[in-house]
C-alpha positions as CSV (number, residue, x, y, z in Angstrom):
1,M,0.0,0.0,0.0
2,Y,1.2,3.5,-0.8
3,W,2.5,5.4,2.3
4,K,0.3,8.4,1.7
5,T,-2.8,6.2,1.8
6,T,-1.7,4.5,5.0
7,L,-0.9,7.8,6.7
8,G,-4.2,9.2,5.4
9,W,-6.3,6.4,7.0
10,F,-4.3,6.7,10.2
11,T,-4.9,10.4,10.5
12,L,-8.6,9.9,9.7
13,I,-8.9,7.4,12.6
14,L,-7.1,9.8,14.9
15,S,-9.5,12.6,13.9
16,L,-12.4,10.3,14.8
17,C,-10.8,9.5,18.1
18,C,-10.6,13.3,18.8
19,T,-14.3,13.6,18.1
20,V,-15.1,10.8,20.5
21,L,-12.9,12.5,23.1
22,V,-14.8,15.8,22.7
23,Y,-18.1,14.1,23.3
24,S,-16.7,12.2,26.3
25,F,-15.3,15.3,28.1
26,P,-18.6,16.0,30.1
27,F,-18.2,12.7,31.8
28,F,-14.8,13.5,33.3
29,D,-14.6,15.0,36.7
30,M,-12.7,18.2,35.8
31,P,-13.1,21.9,36.4
32,V,-15.2,23.6,33.7
33,K,-12.3,25.8,32.6
34,K,-9.9,22.8,32.0
35,M,-12.8,20.9,30.3
36,T,-13.4,23.8,27.9
37,V,-9.7,24.1,27.0
38,G,-9.5,20.4,26.5
39,M,-12.6,20.3,24.3
40,A,-11.3,23.1,22.2
41,A,-7.9,21.6,21.8
42,A,-9.4,18.2,20.9
43,M,-11.7,19.8,18.4
44,I,-9.0,21.9,16.7
45,T,-6.7,18.9,16.6
46,G,-9.5,16.7,15.1
47,K,-10.3,19.2,12.4
48,G,-6.7,19.6,11.5
49,L,-6.2,15.8,11.3
50,F,-9.3,15.4,9.2
51,A,-8.0,18.1,6.8
52,A,-4.6,16.3,6.6
53,S,-6.3,13.0,5.9
54,A,-8.4,14.6,3.2
55,M,-5.3,15.9,1.5
56,L,-3.5,12.5,1.8
57,L,-6.4,10.3,0.8
58,G,-7.6,12.4,-2.1
59,K,-10.9,13.1,-3.6
60,P,-11.9,9.6,-4.9
61,V,-11.5,8.0,-1.5
62,L,-13.5,10.8,0.2
63,E,-16.3,10.6,-2.4
64,Q,-16.4,6.8,-1.7
65,L,-16.7,7.4,2.0
66,K,-19.5,10.0,1.5
67,R,-21.4,7.5,-0.6
68,R,-21.0,4.8,2.0
69,F,-22.2,6.9,4.9
70,R,-24.9,8.9,3.2
71,F,-28.2,7.7,4.7
72,W,-30.5,10.0,2.8
73,K,-31.2,10.8,-0.8
74,K,-31.4,14.3,-2.2
């Protein structure tokens, strides 16, 4: 497998992990200020990783993923 494809899938998985982390922050016993900073950092990191994975994987792979996960028709 091409190294860009492998790295693209890895960054996509990491971006999904960051999204899960953002949604799990309210269940941690932390002060609100630290939770807010952690959520913002995880969200920014996740968005950056998703953008990097989109560049590495390319348009054909992203279109295939969209088709697979689209549950509604236009």
